[in-house]
Phi, psi and omega in degrees: 000134182281146177274148176272128182255128178234131175264136173292160178304323179295316180293322179296320178295318178296319180298316182290341178277347182288154174297150186300325179292322177290320178302318181294322177294319178294321179299318177297319179296319179296320177298322177295320180296333178297330185256330183212077184283348184246353185234143176145156183290339182262005183249132175221147175280137181279160181247172177074221184289347178256028187297342179273000184250161175237161174231143176245124184269127176230086183062239179269005181250156181227143169251123178252126187212163175242154180239130174252096186294317179299326180269356185051055182226147175240125181249110182270123181259327184219141171224094187217168173295149185298333181287340184251337193295327185265356182277117173068014179271136177056000000 
């Protein structure tokens, strides 16, 4: 069963600001998250205060998201460059 992917308003704004080539890579990653949000070589669970979140690595960009398994939903909070994504979030 496929997961429903939802972008937060903040993540949607970040996504639309990306260059078109990066947007296409992020779109492919989001499609991948619909089918396997917890498994894959580019996915890691975050530590510390963000321990409920996962990150998906796309080159120098990261998607930070949470998974609600009972609801089969993925909630994307951030789509940013790696130098910015972990600063001051949550």
